[in-house]
C-alpha positions in Angstrom: 132.2 72.9 133.3 131.0 73.0 129.7 133.5 74.8 127.6 130.8 76.8 125.7 129.2 78.3 128.8 129.6 82.1 128.8 128.7 85.1 130.9 129.7 88.6 130.0 128.7 92.0 131.3 126.8 94.1 128.8 126.3 97.1 131.1 126.6 98.1 134.7 126.1 101.0 137.1 129.6 102.5 137.5 130.9 102.7 141.1 127.8 100.9 142.5 129.0 101.1 146.1 129.1 104.9 145.8 125.5 104.8 144.6 124.5 102.6 147.5 126.3 104.8 150.0 124.6 107.9 148.6 121.2 106.2 148.8 121.9 105.1 152.3 123.1 108.5 153.4 120.0 110.2 151.9 117.8 107.7 153.9 119.7 108.5 157.1 120.4 112.2 156.6 118.0 115.2 156.8 120.1 117.1 154.2 119.6 116.7 150.4 122.3 114.5 149.0 124.0 115.6 145.7 126.6 113.9 143.5 129.1 116.6 144.5 128.9 115.8 148.2 132.1 114.5 149.6 132.2 110.8 150.4 134.3 109.1 153.1 137.4 107.4 151.7 136.2 103.9 152.6 132.5 104.2 151.6 132.4 100.6 150.5 133.3 99.4 153.9 130.7 101.9 155.4 128.0 100.3 153.2 128.8 96.8 154.6 129.0 98.1 158.1 125.7 100.1 158.1 123.6 97.9 155.8 124.8 94.3 156.0 126.6 93.5 159.2 124.6 92.4 162.2 121.4 91.9 160.2 120.6 95.6 160.4 117.5 95.2 158.1 117.8 98.3 155.9 118.5 97.0 152.4 116.6 99.3 150.1 119.7 101.2 149.0 121.1 98.0 147.5 118.4 98.0 144.9 119.7 101.0 143.0 122.8 99.7 141.1 122.0 97.6 138.1 124.1 95.0 136.2 123.2 93.3 132.9 124.7 90.0 131.8 124.6 88.2 128.4 124.4 84.5 129.1 125.4 82.1 126.3 125.1 78.5 125.4 123.4 77.2 128.5 120.6 74.6 128.2 117.0 75.8 128.1 116.5 74.2 131.5 118.7 76.8 133.1 116.6 79.6 131.6 113.4 77.9 133.0 115.0 77.6 136.5 116.4 81.1 136.5 112.8 82.4 135.9 111.5 80.6 138.9 111.4 82.1 142.4 113.2 85.3 141.3 112.8 88.7 142.9 113.8 91.9 141.1 115.3 90.1 138.2 114.6 91.4 134.7 114.9 89.1 131.7 115.2 90.3 128.1 111.5 90.7 127.3 111.7 93.4 124.7 108.4 94.6 123.2 106.8 97.4 121.3 103.3 98.9 121.7 100.6 97.9 119.3 100.4 101.2 117.5 104.1 101.1 116.5 104.5 101.2 112.7 106.8 98.7 111.0 108.3 99.8 107.7 108.3 97.6 104.6 109.6 98.5 101.1 107.4 98.2 98.1 108.8 96.9 94.8 108.6 100.5 93.4 111.0 101.6 96.1 108.3 103.4 98.2 107.6 102.6 101.8 104.6 100.9 103.4 103.9 101.1 107.1 101.8 98.6 109.1 101.0 98.8 112.8 102.6 95.9 114.6 99.3 94.9 116.3 97.7 94.6 112.9 100.7 92.6 111.6 100.3 90.2 114.5 96.5 89.8 113.8 97.3 89.0 110.1 100.1 86.6 111.1 98.1 84.7 113.8 94.6 84.8 112.3 95.0 85.4 108.6 93.4 88.1 106.4 89.6 88.5 106.0 88.0 87.1 102.9 84.5 86.4 101.7 83.4 83.5 99.6 80.9 84.1 96.9 77.3 83.5 98.1 76.6 80.5 96.0 79.9 78.6 96.8 80.5 76.4 99.8 83.9 75.8 101.3 86.0 72.7 100.6 84.8 71.2 103.9 81.2 72.1 103.2 81.2 75.4 105.1 78.4 77.8 104.2 79.2 81.0 102.4 80.5 83.5 104.9 83.4 85.8 106.0 86.4 83.8 107.1 90.2 84.3 107.8 92.6 83.1 105.1 96.2 82.2 106.1 98.6 84.8 104.7 101.9 84.0 106.4 103.6 83.2 103.1 102.6 86.5 101.7 103.8 88.4 104.8 107.1 86.5 104.7 107.7 87.6 101.1 107.2 91.2 101.9 110.4 93.2 102.0 111.1 94.5 105.5 113.3 97.5 105.9 116.4 96.5 107.9 119.8 98.2 108.6 123.1 96.7 107.4 125.1 97.4 110.5 128.4 97.0 108.8 128.0 99.8 106.3 125.2 101.9 108.0 122.8 101.6 105.0 119.3 100.3 104.8 118.5 97.0 103.0 115.6 94.6 103.0 115.0 91.4 105.0 112.0 89.2 105.7 109.8 88.3 108.6 110.3 85.0 110.4 107.8 85.4 113.2 105.4 87.9 114.8 104.8 87.5 118.5 102.4 88.9 121.1 104.3 89.4 124.4 101.4 90.2 126.6 100.9 93.1 129.0 104.1 95.0 129.7 104.9 98.5 131.2 105.4 100.8 128.1 107.3 104.0 127.9 107.1 106.8 125.2 110.4 108.1 123.9 110.2 111.5 122.2 113.0 112.4 119.8 114.3 115.8 118.8 112.7 115.5 115.4 109.3 115.0 117.0 109.0 111.3 116.4 108.0 109.0 119.2 108.6 105.3 120.0 106.6 103.3 122.6 108.5 100.4 124.0 109.5 98.5 127.1 112.5 99.4 129.1 114.3 96.2 128.0 113.9 96.8 124.2 117.2 97.0 122.5 117.7 100.1 120.4 120.4 100.9 117.9 122.1 104.0 119.3 125.1 106.0 118.2 127.1 103.8 120.7 125.7 100.6 119.3 123.0 98.2 120.7 121.7 99.1 124.1 118.6 98.4 126.2 116.4 101.4 126.3 116.7 101.8 130.1 120.5 101.5 130.0 121.0 103.9 127.1 119.1 106.6 128.9 120.1 105.8 132.4 116.4 105.6 133.2 115.5 105.7 136.9 111.9 104.6 137.7 110.0 103.9 140.9 108.2 100.8 141.9 105.1 102.0 139.9 107.2 102.4 136.7 106.9 106.2 136.9 110.0 108.0 135.4 112.1 109.7 138.1 115.1 110.7 136.1 117.0 110.4 132.8 120.7 110.3 133.7 122.3 109.8 130.3 122.0 111.5 126.9 121.3 109.1 124.0 121.0 109.4 120.2 119.0 106.7 118.3 119.8 105.7 114.8 116.8 106.5 112.6 115.5 106.3 109.0 117.3 108.2 106.3 116.6 111.8 105.4 114.6 112.6 102.2 116.3 115.1 99.9 114.9 116.6 96.8 114.4 114.1 94.0 115.8 111.2 96.3 113.8 108.0 96.2 113.5 105.6 99.1 115.9 103.2 97.5 118.6 105.9 96.9 121.2 107.6 99.1 120.9 109.5 101.4 117.6 107.9 102.2 119.4 104.6 102.7 121.8 106.0 105.3 120.9 105.9 109.0 121.5 109.0 111.1 121.4 109.8 114.9 118.6 111.8 116.6 118.6 112.6 120.3 116.0 111.5 122.8 114.5 114.6 124.6 112.0 113.0 126.9 110.6 109.7 128.3 107.1 109.2 129.9 105.4 106.2 131.3 102.2 105.2 129.4 101.0 102.4 131.6 100.5 98.6 131.0 99.8 97.8 127.3 99.6 94.7 125.1 103.0 94.5 123.4 104.4 92.8 120.3 107.8 91.9 118.7 109.2 90.5 115.5 111.7 87.9 114.6 113.7 88.7 111.4 115.2 86.3 109.0 118.7 86.9 107.6 122.0 88.4 108.8 120.5 91.7 110.2 118.2 91.0 113.1 116.7 94.5 113.3 113.8 96.5 111.7 112.5 100.0 111.5 109.8 100.9 114.1 108.3 104.4 113.9 111.4 105.4 112.0 113.8 104.1 114.7 116.1 101.1 114.2 115.2 98.5 116.9 116.4 95.0 117.5 114.2 92.0 116.8 113.4 89.2 119.3 115.8 86.7 117.7 115.7 83.4 119.7 117.8 80.3 119.8 115.9 78.3 117.2 115.2 78.9 113.5 117.9 78.5 111.0 120.5 77.0 113.3 118.5 73.9 114.1 117.3 73.6 110.5 120.9 73.8 109.2 122.2 71.1 111.5 119.1 68.9 110.7 119.7 69.4 107.0 123.3 68.3 107.2 122.4 65.2 109.3 119.5 64.3 107.0 121.9 64.2 104.0 124.5 62.2 105.9 126.9 65.1 106.4 128.9 65.9 109.6 127.3 68.4 112.0 128.3 69.6 115.5 125.3 68.5 117.5 126.8 69.6 120.8 127.2 73.1 119.6 123.4 73.2 119.4 122.4 70.8 122.2 123.8 70.5 125.7 125.2 67.1 126.9 125.9 67.0 130.7 129.5 66.5 131.6 128.5 63.7 134.0 127.0 61.7 131.1 130.3 62.1 129.1 132.3 61.0 132.2 130.0 58.0 132.8 129.0 59.0 136.4 126.4 61.2 137.9 126.2 62.7 141.4 122.7 62.4 142.9 121.4 63.1 146.4 122.0 59.4 147.1 125.6 59.6 146.1 127.6 58.8 142.9 125.9 56.6 140.3 127.7 54.8 137.5 126.2 55.4 134.0 126.1 53.0 131.1 128.4 54.0 128.1 125.3 53.8 126.0 123.7 56.8 127.8 125.8 59.3 125.8 124.9 57.8 122.4 121.2 57.6 123.3 121.2 61.3 124.1 123.1 62.3 121.0 120.8 60.1 118.9 117.8 61.9 120.4 119.3 65.3 119.6 120.1 64.2 116.0 116.5 63.0 115.5 115.2 66.3 116.9 117.3 68.4 114.5 116.3 66.2 111.5 112.7 66.3 112.4 112.8 70.0 112.8 114.4 70.4 109.4 111.9 68.2 107.7 108.9 69.9 109.3 110.0 73.4 108.3 111.5 72.7 104.9 109.5 69.7 103.6 106.2 70.2 105.3 106.0 74.0 105.5 105.4 74.0 109.3 106.3 77.4 110.7 109.3 77.7 113.0 107.3 78.6 116.0 105.2 75.4 115.7 108.1 73.1 114.9 109.9 74.2 118.0 107.5 72.2 120.1 109.5 69.0 119.3 112.7 70.5 120.6 113.5 69.5 124.2 115.0 71.4 127.1 118.6 70.4 126.0 118.7 73.1 123.3 121.3 75.7 124.0 120.0 79.2 124.5 121.3 82.7 124.8 119.6 85.2 127.0 120.1 88.6 128.7 119.3 89.1 132.4 119.5 92.2 134.7 119.9 92.3 138.4 120.1 95.0 141.0 122.6 94.3 143.8 120.0 93.0 146.2 118.3 90.7 143.7 121.6 89.3 142.6 122.3 88.1 146.1 118.9 86.6 146.3 119.5 84.7 143.1 122.8 83.4 144.3 121.2 82.3 147.6 118.7 80.2 145.6 121.0 78.8 143.0 124.6 78.7 144.3 123.7 76.1 147.0 124.9 72.6 146.9 121.6 70.9 146.0 120.8 73.2 143.1 121.1 71.8 139.5 124.7 71.6 138.4 124.3 73.8 135.4 122.7 76.7 137.2 125.3 76.5 139.9 127.9 76.9 137.1 126.0 79.9 135.9 126.4 81.4 139.5 130.1 80.6 139.4 130.5 82.5 136.1 128.5 85.4 137.4 130.5 85.5 140.7 133.8 87.2 139.4 131.8 89.9 137.7 129.9 90.6 141.0 133.2 90.6 142.8 134.7 93.1 140.5 131.6 95.2 140.4 130.9 95.4 144.2 134.1 94.2 145.9 133.1 95.0 149.5 129.5 93.8 149.3 130.7 90.6 147.4 133.4 89.9 150.0 130.8 90.1 152.8 128.4 87.9 150.8 131.1 85.3 150.2 131.9 85.0 153.8 128.4 85.1 155.2 126.0 83.7 152.6 127.6 81.9 149.6 126.3 78.3 149.4 124.4 78.5 152.6 120.9 78.7 151.1 119.9 81.8 153.1 117.5 84.1 151.3 119.0 87.5 150.8 117.0 90.3 152.5 
């Protein structure tokens, strides 16, 4: 297995088999189940006996516990496969509603707020301008209103970001503005009256560090996205407090402070947006709340490697691009058996990766091509980090699809790295799964 592959647990429902048992007991019992109700000593075994053994066919209670993994350094091909044929799996699609105001800092120290939908329109389509009536365009266009590219100006604007080491606000710069399509959006109302409209997966900076909105609040929703319960208290880190005679570039206005969330309501499906922020602090201020940006695997990392290679310096290409172990060993296992590979295969792959990195660097630095356009030349071998959430039932379904022998090697290795976490999280359910379903390509119910 590749030495860089990583899977770690970011968050999980504590004592998940207890939750499954309580959900199962509520389904079977006419009485109202409460957290204080006494459970049998071996409730994990009861879950397996009543829900899983003998194909009993009642699996809804398994959907309540959630576990969230951070997956690191896998090739992009794994992400593509993981998205295919999934049921009940949530990837890290974090987004904000169009009316969300993003905070910038003027040169005078004052603040400027722009709605993120407007920011995306400017980024994607340019700003409106009108040629003087008697002048034609450089390509002979008649005088008219047109959209003038303004990405360079937007990138130079000073974005308000939080230095997470010292808890003070500084400035950063935009790297990309993205439209993420229609997503279910929730409104968080804070104790100070401010609101933030975002998806359940958006990462927010809380008094306990970075957390997905749904995890931070212990949000329970039904299959129509309606809020059923908020099971956790949560304080979000927000903009500084204005004091008499304090400017926006002076303390205490530069210091973040926590404000509690008092309510959450579902607003429906809305067009959503997100930013990518350049620099060491990948966050920004949205409606006065510190939120995480949508930092991806590309950008400066590829450009830095490409720059080093372009100038003849050493660079660790395999830290950025994935090379299959079978290629390194000179043999590949196919459905027809083991195939011997030429020694030149490894060098050809590495040369292609070096060329991609150099071309990416030259496109972005020499030619001024935006990062999001230059990425089109990068192949599926690029290493990528992503966050993925499962409920207990959907995790078994995913393992059924991807832990089988004829699945791609790398995604099987992802399953192998997920497995010990599943085993520690739901020991009785995992033991039943290992014995009855692991590697057998049966679709979990």
